[in-house]
C-alpha beads as a LAMMPS data file, in Angstrom:
LAMMPS data file: protein, C-alpha beads

495 atoms
494 bonds

1 atom types
1 bond types

-500.0 500.0 xlo xhi
-500.0 500.0 ylo yhi
-500.0 500.0 zlo zhi

Masses

1 110.0

Atoms # bond

1 1 1 25.323 -4.053 11.472
2 1 1 22.029 -3.238 13.297
3 1 1 20.536 -6.681 12.541
4 1 1 23.510 -8.464 14.132
5 1 1 23.242 -6.273 17.239
6 1 1 19.475 -6.643 17.623
7 1 1 19.510 -10.394 17.055
8 1 1 22.325 -10.704 19.593
9 1 1 20.220 -8.894 22.203
10 1 1 17.340 -11.278 21.545
11 1 1 19.594 -14.320 22.025
12 1 1 21.066 -12.802 25.196
13 1 1 17.505 -12.441 26.466
14 1 1 17.469 -16.258 26.526
15 1 1 14.525 -16.724 24.192
16 1 1 14.551 -20.427 23.221
17 1 1 12.867 -20.126 19.791
18 1 1 13.381 -17.193 17.449
19 1 1 11.169 -16.979 14.354
20 1 1 12.460 -15.124 11.283
21 1 1 10.080 -14.785 8.350
22 1 1 12.048 -13.639 5.314
23 1 1 12.559 -14.468 1.652
24 1 1 16.212 -13.371 1.925
25 1 1 17.610 -16.617 3.274
26 1 1 21.181 -15.879 2.172
27 1 1 21.192 -12.470 3.892
28 1 1 19.636 -13.864 7.074
29 1 1 22.170 -16.720 7.228
30 1 1 24.987 -14.228 6.665
31 1 1 23.692 -12.123 9.576
32 1 1 23.441 -15.181 11.843
33 1 1 26.935 -16.310 10.814
34 1 1 28.392 -12.880 11.646
35 1 1 26.687 -13.054 15.020
36 1 1 27.960 -16.590 15.655
37 1 1 31.536 -15.648 14.784
38 1 1 31.327 -12.485 16.910
39 1 1 30.050 -14.414 19.914
40 1 1 32.223 -17.487 19.331
41 1 1 29.069 -19.593 19.368
42 1 1 28.571 -23.048 17.910
43 1 1 26.315 -22.470 14.912
44 1 1 24.549 -25.015 12.706
45 1 1 22.109 -24.954 9.806
46 1 1 19.609 -27.670 8.920
47 1 1 17.721 -28.170 5.644
48 1 1 15.612 -31.084 4.475
49 1 1 17.968 -31.634 1.524
50 1 1 21.398 -31.336 3.158
51 1 1 20.683 -32.250 6.751
52 1 1 22.842 -30.625 9.433
53 1 1 25.843 -28.483 8.488
54 1 1 28.104 -26.166 10.424
55 1 1 28.145 -22.397 9.951
56 1 1 31.064 -20.337 11.171
57 1 1 33.012 -22.091 13.914
58 1 1 31.800 -24.856 16.231
59 1 1 32.393 -28.359 17.434
60 1 1 32.687 -31.203 14.917
61 1 1 29.538 -33.101 14.200
62 1 1 29.371 -36.555 12.653
63 1 1 26.932 -36.338 9.753
64 1 1 24.313 -39.022 9.439
65 1 1 21.648 -39.453 6.803
66 1 1 19.079 -39.815 9.573
67 1 1 19.716 -36.189 10.602
68 1 1 17.799 -35.121 7.496
69 1 1 14.601 -36.306 9.158
70 1 1 12.878 -33.514 11.145
71 1 1 12.180 -35.631 14.221
72 1 1 15.727 -37.044 14.234
73 1 1 17.372 -33.619 14.095
74 1 1 15.164 -32.372 16.936
75 1 1 16.048 -35.440 19.018
76 1 1 19.736 -34.795 18.274
77 1 1 19.446 -31.156 19.380
78 1 1 17.613 -32.213 22.533
79 1 1 20.444 -34.627 23.456
80 1 1 23.315 -32.332 22.428
81 1 1 25.317 -31.282 25.534
82 1 1 27.003 -28.191 24.033
83 1 1 25.135 -24.871 23.964
84 1 1 24.593 -24.019 20.290
85 1 1 22.503 -22.003 17.846
86 1 1 20.560 -24.156 15.379
87 1 1 19.001 -22.581 12.277
88 1 1 16.166 -24.729 10.879
89 1 1 15.372 -23.601 7.342
90 1 1 11.894 -24.096 5.885
91 1 1 10.684 -26.065 8.888
92 1 1 7.093 -24.830 8.539
93 1 1 5.683 -27.964 6.821
94 1 1 6.895 -30.087 9.740
95 1 1 4.867 -28.150 12.310
96 1 1 1.436 -28.642 10.775
97 1 1 -0.314 -31.661 12.295
98 1 1 3.014 -32.997 13.542
99 1 1 2.497 -33.382 17.317
100 1 1 5.828 -35.207 17.818
101 1 1 7.836 -32.377 16.234
102 1 1 5.913 -29.753 18.178
103 1 1 6.509 -31.655 21.430
104 1 1 10.231 -32.029 20.712
105 1 1 10.533 -28.295 20.069
106 1 1 8.745 -27.635 23.337
107 1 1 11.091 -30.030 25.177
108 1 1 14.114 -28.177 23.774
109 1 1 12.596 -24.835 24.756
110 1 1 11.788 -26.032 28.278
111 1 1 15.364 -27.308 28.628
112 1 1 16.849 -23.991 27.490
113 1 1 18.046 -23.096 31.001
114 1 1 20.183 -26.232 31.166
115 1 1 21.216 -26.816 27.533
116 1 1 21.370 -23.172 26.368
117 1 1 20.237 -24.075 22.852
118 1 1 18.682 -21.369 20.683
119 1 1 16.508 -22.502 17.790
120 1 1 16.055 -20.107 14.870
121 1 1 13.171 -21.059 12.568
122 1 1 13.815 -19.415 9.199
123 1 1 11.123 -19.510 6.517
124 1 1 9.266 -17.267 4.080
125 1 1 6.151 -17.761 6.208
126 1 1 5.673 -19.638 9.437
127 1 1 2.784 -20.061 11.840
128 1 1 3.843 -21.012 15.354
129 1 1 1.607 -23.592 17.079
130 1 1 -0.117 -22.314 20.230
131 1 1 1.971 -24.673 22.418
132 1 1 5.171 -22.859 21.392
133 1 1 4.087 -19.226 21.390
134 1 1 5.107 -18.532 24.988
135 1 1 8.612 -19.828 24.219
136 1 1 9.146 -17.934 20.976
137 1 1 9.626 -14.418 19.629
138 1 1 9.602 -12.943 16.141
139 1 1 12.607 -11.150 14.686
140 1 1 12.332 -8.967 11.609
141 1 1 15.285 -8.117 9.423
142 1 1 15.557 -4.397 8.861
143 1 1 14.555 -3.039 5.475
144 1 1 16.947 -0.807 3.525
145 1 1 16.930 2.866 4.483
146 1 1 17.053 5.688 1.866
147 1 1 20.864 5.784 1.836
148 1 1 21.064 2.033 1.279
149 1 1 18.452 2.258 -1.487
150 1 1 20.511 4.944 -3.222
151 1 1 23.561 2.678 -3.024
152 1 1 21.573 -0.228 -4.494
153 1 1 20.459 1.951 -7.424
154 1 1 24.027 3.163 -7.958
155 1 1 25.311 -0.423 -7.923
156 1 1 22.805 -1.432 -10.592
157 1 1 23.583 1.692 -12.604
158 1 1 27.315 0.858 -12.453
159 1 1 26.579 -2.710 -13.567
160 1 1 24.545 -1.432 -16.544
161 1 1 27.329 1.020 -17.393
162 1 1 29.942 -1.769 -17.432
163 1 1 27.801 -3.779 -19.824
164 1 1 27.285 -0.801 -22.145
165 1 1 30.817 0.483 -22.775
166 1 1 30.850 2.910 -19.870
167 1 1 27.702 4.792 -20.897
168 1 1 26.115 6.562 -17.925
169 1 1 22.568 5.931 -16.720
170 1 1 20.442 9.045 -17.307
171 1 1 18.196 10.426 -14.572
172 1 1 17.454 13.565 -12.581
173 1 1 17.541 14.071 -8.836
174 1 1 13.768 14.574 -8.456
175 1 1 12.930 11.301 -10.216
176 1 1 15.695 9.473 -8.359
177 1 1 14.373 10.611 -4.983
178 1 1 10.851 9.618 -5.994
179 1 1 12.046 6.125 -6.939
180 1 1 13.867 5.853 -3.598
181 1 1 10.708 6.824 -1.702
182 1 1 8.630 4.307 -3.589
183 1 1 11.166 1.511 -3.021
184 1 1 10.775 1.830 0.735
185 1 1 9.181 -1.167 2.411
186 1 1 10.843 -3.855 0.278
187 1 1 13.794 -6.081 1.078
188 1 1 17.344 -5.521 -0.189
189 1 1 16.972 -8.167 -2.877
190 1 1 13.552 -6.925 -3.982
191 1 1 14.838 -3.332 -4.163
192 1 1 17.760 -4.487 -6.296
193 1 1 15.420 -6.376 -8.623
194 1 1 13.076 -3.388 -9.043
195 1 1 15.969 -0.957 -9.591
196 1 1 17.469 -3.287 -12.176
197 1 1 14.136 -3.474 -14.005
198 1 1 13.885 0.330 -14.146
199 1 1 17.447 0.780 -15.429
200 1 1 18.157 -2.095 -17.769
201 1 1 15.315 -1.563 -20.259
202 1 1 16.589 1.785 -21.554
203 1 1 19.552 2.859 -19.425
204 1 1 17.600 5.660 -17.768
205 1 1 15.452 6.362 -14.738
206 1 1 12.625 8.601 -15.930
207 1 1 9.234 9.674 -14.530
208 1 1 7.623 6.933 -16.646
209 1 1 9.503 4.362 -14.536
210 1 1 7.794 5.493 -11.328
211 1 1 4.363 3.882 -11.935
212 1 1 6.075 0.806 -13.379
213 1 1 8.143 0.402 -10.203
214 1 1 5.036 0.936 -8.055
215 1 1 3.072 -1.668 -9.985
216 1 1 5.938 -4.171 -9.820
217 1 1 6.288 -3.542 -6.083
218 1 1 2.563 -4.114 -5.597
219 1 1 2.673 -7.398 -7.529
220 1 1 5.800 -8.437 -5.624
221 1 1 3.938 -8.086 -2.355
222 1 1 1.008 -10.174 -3.641
223 1 1 -1.604 -7.592 -2.643
224 1 1 -4.294 -8.611 -5.097
225 1 1 -7.717 -9.057 -3.520
226 1 1 -9.559 -6.411 -1.546
227 1 1 -6.685 -4.007 -2.176
228 1 1 -5.906 -3.049 -5.767
229 1 1 -3.245 -0.919 -7.404
230 1 1 -4.531 1.973 -9.522
231 1 1 -2.013 2.292 -12.342
232 1 1 -3.455 5.402 -14.005
233 1 1 -3.600 8.322 -11.606
234 1 1 -5.098 11.568 -12.823
235 1 1 -3.386 14.917 -12.896
236 1 1 -5.172 17.851 -11.335
237 1 1 -5.075 19.480 -14.752
238 1 1 -7.611 16.775 -15.685
239 1 1 -9.929 17.895 -12.882
240 1 1 -12.091 20.924 -13.482
241 1 1 -12.516 23.256 -10.516
242 1 1 -11.855 22.008 -6.958
243 1 1 -9.462 24.940 -6.491
244 1 1 -9.815 24.988 -2.703
245 1 1 -8.949 21.284 -2.510
246 1 1 -5.995 21.749 -4.868
247 1 1 -4.596 24.572 -2.735
248 1 1 -5.076 22.543 0.474
249 1 1 -3.163 19.580 -0.981
250 1 1 -0.423 21.773 -2.439
251 1 1 0.213 23.344 0.977
252 1 1 0.574 19.930 2.640
253 1 1 2.531 17.996 0.014
254 1 1 5.950 18.744 1.471
255 1 1 4.892 17.879 5.028
256 1 1 3.583 14.507 3.872
257 1 1 6.405 13.583 1.487
258 1 1 9.310 14.823 3.596
259 1 1 7.916 13.859 6.994
260 1 1 7.814 15.808 10.209
261 1 1 10.895 18.005 9.806
262 1 1 9.195 21.010 11.347
263 1 1 7.751 20.229 14.785
264 1 1 4.941 22.670 14.097
265 1 1 3.751 20.797 10.988
266 1 1 2.132 17.415 11.496
267 1 1 1.996 15.301 8.313
268 1 1 -1.596 15.165 6.986
269 1 1 -3.550 11.967 7.646
270 1 1 -6.440 12.079 5.201
271 1 1 -9.579 13.720 3.891
272 1 1 -13.203 12.832 3.287
273 1 1 -14.797 13.881 -0.003
274 1 1 -18.561 14.015 -0.061
275 1 1 -20.983 15.638 -2.434
276 1 1 -23.187 15.122 -5.422
277 1 1 -22.774 11.932 -7.432
278 1 1 -20.794 12.498 -10.621
279 1 1 -19.200 15.654 -9.231
280 1 1 -15.637 14.323 -9.524
281 1 1 -14.910 12.851 -6.090
282 1 1 -13.307 9.691 -7.450
283 1 1 -11.288 11.638 -10.012
284 1 1 -10.083 13.962 -7.259
285 1 1 -8.993 10.958 -5.158
286 1 1 -6.900 9.718 -8.076
287 1 1 -5.499 13.188 -8.646
288 1 1 -4.118 13.379 -5.090
289 1 1 -1.743 10.503 -5.875
290 1 1 -0.893 12.018 -9.257
291 1 1 -0.189 15.437 -7.751
292 1 1 2.037 14.016 -5.007
293 1 1 3.709 11.456 -7.283
294 1 1 2.999 8.449 -5.041
295 1 1 1.176 5.116 -5.547
296 1 1 -2.603 4.914 -5.318
297 1 1 -4.206 1.893 -3.650
298 1 1 -7.940 1.316 -3.756
299 1 1 -9.680 -0.545 -0.963
300 1 1 -12.792 -2.381 -2.171
301 1 1 -15.212 -2.299 0.756
302 1 1 -17.502 -4.776 -0.995
303 1 1 -14.760 -7.394 -1.338
304 1 1 -13.722 -6.822 2.268
305 1 1 -16.665 -8.669 3.763
306 1 1 -16.476 -12.421 4.332
307 1 1 -19.151 -14.776 5.659
308 1 1 -16.768 -16.417 8.124
309 1 1 -16.482 -14.916 11.590
310 1 1 -13.460 -12.658 12.012
311 1 1 -12.355 -12.890 8.367
312 1 1 -13.686 -9.443 7.431
313 1 1 -11.670 -7.729 10.159
314 1 1 -8.614 -9.802 9.226
315 1 1 -9.002 -8.733 5.581
316 1 1 -9.038 -5.083 6.661
317 1 1 -6.015 -5.459 8.953
318 1 1 -4.073 -7.203 6.180
319 1 1 -5.027 -4.509 3.665
320 1 1 -3.909 -1.741 6.007
321 1 1 -0.639 -3.559 6.710
322 1 1 0.035 -3.887 3.000
323 1 1 -0.740 -0.195 2.500
324 1 1 1.909 0.549 5.126
325 1 1 4.392 -1.536 3.126
326 1 1 3.597 0.518 0.015
327 1 1 4.051 3.815 1.888
328 1 1 4.310 6.590 0.955
329 1 1 0.994 6.110 -0.799
330 1 1 -2.620 7.230 -1.035
331 1 1 -5.212 4.786 0.286
332 1 1 -8.497 5.440 -1.503
333 1 1 -11.654 4.048 0.110
334 1 1 -14.433 4.631 -2.404
335 1 1 -18.029 4.853 -1.149
336 1 1 -16.894 4.201 2.392
337 1 1 -20.435 4.336 3.728
338 1 1 -21.206 1.006 2.046
339 1 1 -18.742 -0.747 4.323
340 1 1 -19.039 1.301 7.500
341 1 1 -22.668 2.335 7.443
342 1 1 -24.394 1.839 10.780
343 1 1 -26.420 -1.364 10.709
344 1 1 -27.762 -3.837 13.269
345 1 1 -28.378 -6.584 10.719
346 1 1 -24.788 -7.809 10.233
347 1 1 -24.100 -9.294 13.702
348 1 1 -21.843 -6.385 14.587
349 1 1 -19.385 -6.873 11.687
350 1 1 -19.568 -3.243 10.537
351 1 1 -18.937 -2.056 14.107
352 1 1 -15.868 -4.263 14.432
353 1 1 -14.611 -3.096 11.034
354 1 1 -15.126 0.500 12.138
355 1 1 -13.218 -0.168 15.360
356 1 1 -10.321 -1.712 13.440
357 1 1 -10.150 1.246 11.046
358 1 1 -10.386 3.858 13.811
359 1 1 -7.598 2.174 15.774
360 1 1 -5.365 2.163 12.715
361 1 1 -6.143 5.810 11.960
362 1 1 -5.148 6.757 15.509
363 1 1 -1.973 4.665 15.714
364 1 1 -0.651 4.692 12.150
365 1 1 2.836 6.198 11.902
366 1 1 3.434 5.371 8.237
367 1 1 3.001 7.922 5.402
368 1 1 -0.344 6.575 4.199
369 1 1 -2.736 9.351 3.203
370 1 1 -6.343 8.184 3.310
371 1 1 -8.862 9.605 0.859
372 1 1 -12.404 8.446 1.575
373 1 1 -15.293 9.287 -0.726
374 1 1 -18.936 9.132 0.302
375 1 1 -22.176 9.839 -1.517
376 1 1 -24.315 9.487 1.620
377 1 1 -22.426 10.998 4.525
378 1 1 -25.482 10.612 6.770
379 1 1 -24.846 6.841 6.800
380 1 1 -21.392 7.275 8.336
381 1 1 -20.865 6.951 12.099
382 1 1 -19.959 10.215 13.870
383 1 1 -16.776 8.639 15.301
384 1 1 -15.312 8.536 11.798
385 1 1 -16.097 12.023 10.601
386 1 1 -15.330 14.025 13.743
387 1 1 -12.391 16.420 13.701
388 1 1 -9.126 14.659 14.420
389 1 1 -9.984 11.505 12.494
390 1 1 -9.864 13.264 9.146
391 1 1 -7.905 16.437 8.512
392 1 1 -10.791 17.930 6.583
393 1 1 -14.188 17.150 5.039
394 1 1 -14.621 18.644 1.567
395 1 1 -17.947 19.054 -0.199
396 1 1 -17.893 18.651 -3.988
397 1 1 -20.775 20.770 -5.275
398 1 1 -22.237 21.251 -8.744
399 1 1 -19.694 23.099 -10.923
400 1 1 -20.054 26.813 -11.516
401 1 1 -20.237 28.288 -15.033
402 1 1 -16.493 28.952 -15.318
403 1 1 -15.729 25.439 -14.085
404 1 1 -18.176 23.929 -16.585
405 1 1 -16.321 25.734 -19.380
406 1 1 -13.083 24.177 -18.145
407 1 1 -14.684 20.726 -17.928
408 1 1 -15.844 21.006 -21.546
409 1 1 -12.330 21.950 -22.637
410 1 1 -10.767 19.070 -20.702
411 1 1 -13.087 16.409 -22.135
412 1 1 -12.964 17.777 -25.688
413 1 1 -9.163 17.844 -25.725
414 1 1 -9.081 14.418 -24.084
415 1 1 -10.748 13.172 -27.288
416 1 1 -8.328 15.073 -29.547
417 1 1 -10.865 17.775 -30.408
418 1 1 -9.938 21.441 -30.703
419 1 1 -11.860 23.110 -27.869
420 1 1 -11.443 26.502 -29.586
421 1 1 -13.795 25.297 -32.324
422 1 1 -16.656 25.017 -29.814
423 1 1 -18.723 27.751 -28.172
424 1 1 -17.771 26.890 -24.606
425 1 1 -19.712 29.796 -23.101
426 1 1 -22.968 28.681 -24.719
427 1 1 -22.325 25.081 -23.681
428 1 1 -21.581 26.139 -20.102
429 1 1 -24.723 28.259 -19.901
430 1 1 -26.814 25.366 -21.247
431 1 1 -25.539 22.937 -18.608
432 1 1 -26.599 24.755 -15.466
433 1 1 -27.081 22.049 -12.790
434 1 1 -25.004 19.434 -14.669
435 1 1 -22.239 17.458 -12.988
436 1 1 -18.871 16.830 -14.609
437 1 1 -19.880 13.258 -15.397
438 1 1 -23.060 14.444 -17.121
439 1 1 -21.094 16.960 -19.197
440 1 1 -18.686 14.242 -20.293
441 1 1 -21.568 11.950 -21.231
442 1 1 -23.152 14.700 -23.325
443 1 1 -19.917 14.936 -25.335
444 1 1 -19.745 11.136 -25.722
445 1 1 -23.357 10.973 -26.930
446 1 1 -22.773 13.887 -29.321
447 1 1 -19.787 12.064 -30.848
448 1 1 -21.950 9.005 -31.517
449 1 1 -24.738 11.152 -32.973
450 1 1 -22.384 13.082 -35.286
451 1 1 -20.692 9.877 -36.410
452 1 1 -24.039 8.262 -37.236
453 1 1 -24.953 11.297 -39.345
454 1 1 -21.565 11.333 -41.060
455 1 1 -20.816 14.806 -39.720
456 1 1 -18.008 16.433 -37.759
457 1 1 -19.027 17.081 -34.197
458 1 1 -19.847 20.685 -33.391
459 1 1 -21.448 22.800 -30.689
460 1 1 -24.928 22.083 -32.065
461 1 1 -24.510 18.321 -31.618
462 1 1 -23.569 18.742 -27.967
463 1 1 -26.408 21.210 -27.369
464 1 1 -28.842 18.690 -28.847
465 1 1 -27.679 16.025 -26.418
466 1 1 -27.840 18.489 -23.524
467 1 1 -31.454 19.281 -24.359
468 1 1 -32.301 15.578 -24.147
469 1 1 -30.641 15.160 -20.750
470 1 1 -32.330 15.534 -17.397
471 1 1 -29.476 16.070 -14.886
472 1 1 -29.460 14.529 -11.437
473 1 1 -30.061 17.962 -9.927
474 1 1 -33.497 17.913 -11.614
475 1 1 -34.346 14.210 -11.253
476 1 1 -33.499 14.227 -7.548
477 1 1 -33.893 17.914 -6.833
478 1 1 -35.205 17.518 -3.276
479 1 1 -32.328 15.222 -2.223
480 1 1 -29.706 17.449 -3.851
481 1 1 -31.086 20.583 -2.168
482 1 1 -31.142 18.815 1.204
483 1 1 -27.546 17.627 0.766
484 1 1 -26.318 21.085 -0.200
485 1 1 -28.173 22.623 2.732
486 1 1 -26.608 20.101 5.124
487 1 1 -23.096 20.716 3.779
488 1 1 -23.375 24.483 4.130
489 1 1 -21.410 25.411 7.247
490 1 1 -20.438 21.798 7.971
491 1 1 -17.960 21.088 5.160
492 1 1 -15.248 22.995 3.357
493 1 1 -16.253 23.779 -0.242
494 1 1 -13.871 21.934 -2.593
495 1 1 -14.605 24.286 -5.508

Bonds

1 1 1 2
2 1 2 3
3 1 3 4
4 1 4 5
5 1 5 6
6 1 6 7
7 1 7 8
8 1 8 9
9 1 9 10
10 1 10 11
11 1 11 12
12 1 12 13
13 1 13 14
14 1 14 15
15 1 15 16
16 1 16 17
17 1 17 18
18 1 18 19
19 1 19 20
20 1 20 21
21 1 21 22
22 1 22 23
23 1 23 24
24 1 24 25
25 1 25 26
26 1 26 27
27 1 27 28
28 1 28 29
29 1 29 30
30 1 30 31
31 1 31 32
32 1 32 33
33 1 33 34
34 1 34 35
35 1 35 36
36 1 36 37
37 1 37 38
38 1 38 39
39 1 39 40
40 1 40 41
41 1 41 42
42 1 42 43
43 1 43 44
44 1 44 45
45 1 45 46
46 1 46 47
47 1 47 48
48 1 48 49
49 1 49 50
50 1 50 51
51 1 51 52
52 1 52 53
53 1 53 54
54 1 54 55
55 1 55 56
56 1 56 57
57 1 57 58
58 1 58 59
59 1 59 60
60 1 60 61
61 1 61 62
62 1 62 63
63 1 63 64
64 1 64 65
65 1 65 66
66 1 66 67
67 1 67 68
68 1 68 69
69 1 69 70
70 1 70 71
71 1 71 72
72 1 72 73
73 1 73 74
74 1 74 75
75 1 75 76
76 1 76 77
77 1 77 78
78 1 78 79
79 1 79 80
80 1 80 81
81 1 81 82
82 1 82 83
83 1 83 84
84 1 84 85
85 1 85 86
86 1 86 87
87 1 87 88
88 1 88 89
89 1 89 90
90 1 90 91
91 1 91 92
92 1 92 93
93 1 93 94
94 1 94 95
95 1 95 96
96 1 96 97
97 1 97 98
98 1 98 99
99 1 99 100
100 1 100 101
101 1 101 102
102 1 102 103
103 1 103 104
104 1 104 105
105 1 105 106
106 1 106 107
107 1 107 108
108 1 108 109
109 1 109 110
110 1 110 111
111 1 111 112
112 1 112 113
113 1 113 114
114 1 114 115
115 1 115 116
116 1 116 117
117 1 117 118
118 1 118 119
119 1 119 120
120 1 120 121
121 1 121 122
122 1 122 123
123 1 123 124
124 1 124 125
125 1 125 126
126 1 126 127
127 1 127 128
128 1 128 129
129 1 129 130
130 1 130 131
131 1 131 132
132 1 132 133
133 1 133 134
134 1 134 135
135 1 135 136
136 1 136 137
137 1 137 138
138 1 138 139
139 1 139 140
140 1 140 141
141 1 141 142
142 1 142 143
143 1 143 144
144 1 144 145
145 1 145 146
146 1 146 147
147 1 147 148
148 1 148 149
149 1 149 150
150 1 150 151
151 1 151 152
152 1 152 153
153 1 153 154
154 1 154 155
155 1 155 156
156 1 156 157
157 1 157 158
158 1 158 159
159 1 159 160
160 1 160 161
161 1 161 162
162 1 162 163
163 1 163 164
164 1 164 165
165 1 165 166
166 1 166 167
167 1 167 168
168 1 168 169
169 1 169 170
170 1 170 171
171 1 171 172
172 1 172 173
173 1 173 174
174 1 174 175
175 1 175 176
176 1 176 177
177 1 177 178
178 1 178 179
179 1 179 180
180 1 180 181
181 1 181 182
182 1 182 183
183 1 183 184
184 1 184 185
185 1 185 186
186 1 186 187
187 1 187 188
188 1 188 189
189 1 189 190
190 1 190 191
191 1 191 192
192 1 192 193
193 1 193 194
194 1 194 195
195 1 195 196
196 1 196 197
197 1 197 198
198 1 198 199
199 1 199 200
200 1 200 201
201 1 201 202
202 1 202 203
203 1 203 204
204 1 204 205
205 1 205 206
206 1 206 207
207 1 207 208
208 1 208 209
209 1 209 210
210 1 210 211
211 1 211 212
212 1 212 213
213 1 213 214
214 1 214 215
215 1 215 216
216 1 216 217
217 1 217 218
218 1 218 219
219 1 219 220
220 1 220 221
221 1 221 222
222 1 222 223
223 1 223 224
224 1 224 225
225 1 225 226
226 1 226 227
227 1 227 228
228 1 228 229
229 1 229 230
230 1 230 231
231 1 231 232
232 1 232 233
233 1 233 234
234 1 234 235
235 1 235 236
236 1 236 237
237 1 237 238
238 1 238 239
239 1 239 240
240 1 240 241
241 1 241 242
242 1 242 243
243 1 243 244
244 1 244 245
245 1 245 246
246 1 246 247
247 1 247 248
248 1 248 249
249 1 249 250
250 1 250 251
251 1 251 252
252 1 252 253
253 1 253 254
254 1 254 255
255 1 255 256
256 1 256 257
257 1 257 258
258 1 258 259
259 1 259 260
260 1 260 261
261 1 261 262
262 1 262 263
263 1 263 264
264 1 264 265
265 1 265 266
266 1 266 267
267 1 267 268
268 1 268 269
269 1 269 270
270 1 270 271
271 1 271 272
272 1 272 273
273 1 273 274
274 1 274 275
275 1 275 276
276 1 276 277
277 1 277 278
278 1 278 279
279 1 279 280
280 1 280 281
281 1 281 282
282 1 282 283
283 1 283 284
284 1 284 285
285 1 285 286
286 1 286 287
287 1 287 288
288 1 288 289
289 1 289 290
290 1 290 291
291 1 291 292
292 1 292 293
293 1 293 294
294 1 294 295
295 1 295 296
296 1 296 297
297 1 297 298
298 1 298 299
299 1 299 300
300 1 300 301
301 1 301 302
302 1 302 303
303 1 303 304
304 1 304 305
305 1 305 306
306 1 306 307
307 1 307 308
308 1 308 309
309 1 309 310
310 1 310 311
311 1 311 312
312 1 312 313
313 1 313 314
314 1 314 315
315 1 315 316
316 1 316 317
317 1 317 318
318 1 318 319
319 1 319 320
320 1 320 321
321 1 321 322
322 1 322 323
323 1 323 324
324 1 324 325
325 1 325 326
326 1 326 327
327 1 327 328
328 1 328 329
329 1 329 330
330 1 330 331
331 1 331 332
332 1 332 333
333 1 333 334
334 1 334 335
335 1 335 336
336 1 336 337
337 1 337 338
338 1 338 339
339 1 339 340
340 1 340 341
341 1 341 342
342 1 342 343
343 1 343 344
344 1 344 345
345 1 345 346
346 1 346 347
347 1 347 348
348 1 348 349
349 1 349 350
350 1 350 351
351 1 351 352
352 1 352 353
353 1 353 354
354 1 354 355
355 1 355 356
356 1 356 357
357 1 357 358
358 1 358 359
359 1 359 360
360 1 360 361
361 1 361 362
362 1 362 363
363 1 363 364
364 1 364 365
365 1 365 366
366 1 366 367
367 1 367 368
368 1 368 369
369 1 369 370
370 1 370 371
371 1 371 372
372 1 372 373
373 1 373 374
374 1 374 375
375 1 375 376
376 1 376 377
377 1 377 378
378 1 378 379
379 1 379 380
380 1 380 381
381 1 381 382
382 1 382 383
383 1 383 384
384 1 384 385
385 1 385 386
386 1 386 387
387 1 387 388
388 1 388 389
389 1 389 390
390 1 390 391
391 1 391 392
392 1 392 393
393 1 393 394
394 1 394 395
395 1 395 396
396 1 396 397
397 1 397 398
398 1 398 399
399 1 399 400
400 1 400 401
401 1 401 402
402 1 402 403
403 1 403 404
404 1 404 405
405 1 405 406
406 1 406 407
407 1 407 408
408 1 408 409
409 1 409 410
410 1 410 411
411 1 411 412
412 1 412 413
413 1 413 414
414 1 414 415
415 1 415 416
416 1 416 417
417 1 417 418
418 1 418 419
419 1 419 420
420 1 420 421
421 1 421 422
422 1 422 423
423 1 423 424
424 1 424 425
425 1 425 426
426 1 426 427
427 1 427 428
428 1 428 429
429 1 429 430
430 1 430 431
431 1 431 432
432 1 432 433
433 1 433 434
434 1 434 435
435 1 435 436
436 1 436 437
437 1 437 438
438 1 438 439
439 1 439 440
440 1 440 441
441 1 441 442
442 1 442 443
443 1 443 444
444 1 444 445
445 1 445 446
446 1 446 447
447 1 447 448
448 1 448 449
449 1 449 450
450 1 450 451
451 1 451 452
452 1 452 453
453 1 453 454
454 1 454 455
455 1 455 456
456 1 456 457
457 1 457 458
458 1 458 459
459 1 459 460
460 1 460 461
461 1 461 462
462 1 462 463
463 1 463 464
464 1 464 465
465 1 465 466
466 1 466 467
467 1 467 468
468 1 468 469
469 1 469 470
470 1 470 471
471 1 471 472
472 1 472 473
473 1 473 474
474 1 474 475
475 1 475 476
476 1 476 477
477 1 477 478
478 1 478 479
479 1 479 480
480 1 480 481
481 1 481 482
482 1 482 483
483 1 483 484
484 1 484 485
485 1 485 486
486 1 486 487
487 1 487 488
488 1 488 489
489 1 489 490
490 1 490 491
491 1 491 492
492 1 492 493
493 1 493 494
494 1 494 495
């Protein structure tokens, strides 16, 4: 077992205190026991409820009630003459504002050369006091690989089959592989729980289980806060136009999903979508996740900022770490300029946030595809938008006539209306300069107007609403023209 081997190397390196943060206590103890038996080491476990007990093989120890007390067990270990491995479970509460316990741990660590004791602190979460950091090292249990995840799913499928008179669990290979990819980053027990939830409700693993598994995984990792899980991801069939962007993503899907199998193809890192407000940038960001069949996480730049020094950067680092745990996934940063815009009025917070993000973008090895959207690209620092940071910068322009016809059809059918009953050509011609959002709003307003008049909505109702609408391209004509002029030659047209 790799964990047994790696932990053994760490102990042989004579590190006095090994910290293991894990919710899988049983699995960790089993790994330590295997190691103890393999090495013939004296191995003991301590808990606040049971005191000190032996694991594997070791010398006899007279049990005393006083050994349940944290200070007493540390004093016992300090005095013990035989080199042993001591596993202290859930010891984290006894380190906070407990100078005696901290000092005893330090004494044991300092005496490691003579006593040979190794302390393993096992807890779901543990913060090592500064006095002990130079004597300690963190050990992480390995997460299940794809083959192990497949075996977990098969085990749960076999269990369901036994409980249902031998009936087989229904699935297809594509969906199964997608579930396996999306289970990466969780522990063995968490993977088993999520697989069981997908199978036991209906005895099948279907595409509808994929977002459910992603959502459950997100909730399991307690990611709520500045990072949110977007349950409904759009399909590119719901996005009118953007053909160049669709082709670009289609060409790179395999390289991102399957990893770097071909040395000539680097997995894509991310894109920046800029353009006219209401043009469909946010919808396109959602559609990337829908097209690739992976989770979509949204980073709220507004919620990222905290008044306390250093907390904003910590929030970003934690969000990026959690995105790595959800990989493969799409990380959507909406209106990125609001969090990274160049400003001298925030005591350098935005610069430190930018530095943190740039470092992650350069060093990240996890399949996290970043999609950033920006309405005002001029506010972004040049370090972020230069080639190499993003794979490409796409400009989402006002839709052409043929795209406007498609947008009308999409939004009419979305509301269970027969698009063939409407004069889409006339509607498209009448909405020159309209964005997709403005076209949708014209349909919504027409539905209200027809309902108020007790009539069935028709082309004339939508045309009436169009005539009452002043699009953004008219209201802010100068700004729109300047933006389109800037993008010409600098960005790749998304349409």
